[in-house]
C-alpha positions as CSV (number, residue, x, y, z in Angstrom):
1,M,63.1,86.7,-60.3
2,S,63.1,83.9,-57.7
3,H,60.5,81.2,-57.4
4,R,59.7,82.8,-54.0
5,E,58.3,85.8,-55.8
6,Q,55.8,83.8,-57.8
7,F,52.2,84.3,-56.9
8,I,51.3,80.6,-57.4
9,W,54.2,79.4,-55.3
10,K,53.2,81.7,-52.5
11,R,49.6,80.4,-52.7
12,G,50.9,76.9,-52.6
13,I,52.9,77.6,-49.5
14,Q,49.8,79.1,-47.8
15,L,47.8,76.0,-48.8
16,S,50.4,73.7,-47.4
17,V,50.3,75.5,-44.1
18,S,46.5,75.3,-44.0
19,C,46.7,71.6,-44.7
20,Y,49.1,71.1,-41.8
21,Q,46.8,73.0,-39.6
22,I,43.6,71.1,-40.5
23,T,45.3,67.7,-40.2
24,K,46.3,68.5,-36.6
25,H,42.6,67.9,-35.8
26,F,42.6,64.5,-37.4
27,P,42.7,61.4,-35.0
28,N,46.1,59.9,-34.3
29,S,44.9,56.7,-36.0
30,E,45.1,58.6,-39.3
31,L,48.7,59.8,-38.8
32,Y,50.0,57.3,-41.4
33,G,46.9,57.5,-43.5
34,L,45.1,60.5,-44.8
35,T,47.1,62.9,-42.6
36,S,50.3,61.9,-44.2
37,Q,48.9,61.8,-47.7
38,I,47.3,65.2,-47.4
39,R,50.5,66.8,-46.1
40,R,52.6,65.1,-48.8
41,S,50.3,66.2,-51.6
42,A,50.1,69.8,-50.2
43,V,53.9,70.1,-49.9
44,A,54.3,68.7,-53.4
45,V,52.4,71.6,-55.0
46,P,54.8,74.5,-54.2
47,S,57.8,72.1,-54.3
48,N,57.1,71.2,-57.9
49,I,56.4,74.8,-58.8
50,A,59.8,75.8,-57.4
51,E,61.6,72.9,-59.0
52,G,60.1,73.7,-62.4
53,Y,60.9,77.4,-62.1
54,G,64.6,76.4,-61.6
55,R,64.7,74.3,-64.8
56,V,66.3,75.5,-68.0
57,S,63.4,75.5,-70.4
58,K,59.9,76.7,-70.5
59,A,58.8,73.2,-71.5
60,E,60.3,71.8,-68.3
61,Y,58.6,74.5,-66.3
62,I,55.3,73.6,-67.9
63,R,55.8,69.9,-67.1
64,F,56.5,70.6,-63.4
65,L,53.4,72.9,-63.2
66,Q,51.4,70.0,-64.6
67,I,52.9,67.7,-61.9
68,A,52.0,70.3,-59.3
69,L,48.4,70.5,-60.7
70,G,48.2,66.7,-60.4
71,S,49.3,66.9,-56.8
72,L,46.7,69.6,-56.2
73,R,44.0,67.4,-57.6
74,E,45.2,64.5,-55.4
75,L,45.0,66.8,-52.4
76,D,41.4,67.9,-53.4
77,T,40.4,64.2,-53.5
78,Q,42.0,63.4,-50.2
79,L,40.4,66.4,-48.5
80,I,37.0,65.4,-49.8
81,I,37.5,61.8,-48.5
82,A,38.7,63.2,-45.1
83,K,35.6,65.4,-44.8
84,E,33.2,62.7,-45.9
85,V,34.5,60.1,-43.4
86,G,34.4,62.8,-40.6
87,L,38.0,63.1,-39.7
88,A,37.5,66.7,-38.5
89,D,34.7,69.3,-38.1
90,P,33.3,69.9,-41.6
91,E,33.6,73.6,-41.1
92,L,37.4,73.3,-41.0
93,F,37.3,72.1,-44.6
94,I,35.5,75.0,-46.1
95,A,38.3,77.5,-46.4
96,V,41.0,75.0,-47.4
97,M,38.8,73.5,-50.1
98,K,38.1,77.0,-51.4
99,D,41.9,77.6,-51.5
100,V,42.3,74.4,-53.5
101,D,39.7,75.5,-56.0
102,D,41.2,78.9,-56.4
103,L,44.7,77.6,-56.8
104,Q,43.5,75.1,-59.4
105,R,42.0,77.9,-61.5
106,I,45.1,80.0,-61.2
107,M,47.4,77.1,-62.2
108,V,45.2,76.1,-65.2
109,S,45.2,79.7,-66.3
110,T,49.0,80.0,-65.9
111,L,49.5,76.7,-67.9
112,Q,47.3,77.9,-70.7
113,K,49.1,81.2,-70.9
114,L,52.5,79.5,-71.0
115,Q,51.4,77.0,-73.6
116,N,49.9,79.6,-75.8
117,N,53.1,81.8,-75.8
């Protein structure tokens, strides 16, 4: 099985695309600020899932999933700040923030299952 077949990786890719779409609405003055940080955090999630999947041991995979979860929580924080400071229409944030919450639940559940087996 390839990392591309993993449900959490696919959800991470979808989230990254959504983050790129939402940050298109941010002012140009934020290009090197929250726009860049949000995009980097979003891309780090599926990237770390993929890298961990390609590692030799289950312990390494778990570690990379933990790193991906950390990036996801960074992303959540950055999106909240962007919303609170009014970088885009608040309505644009609703779906992407729901996706962040959903993926966090999925990743925590996945980690728990891996650590208990």
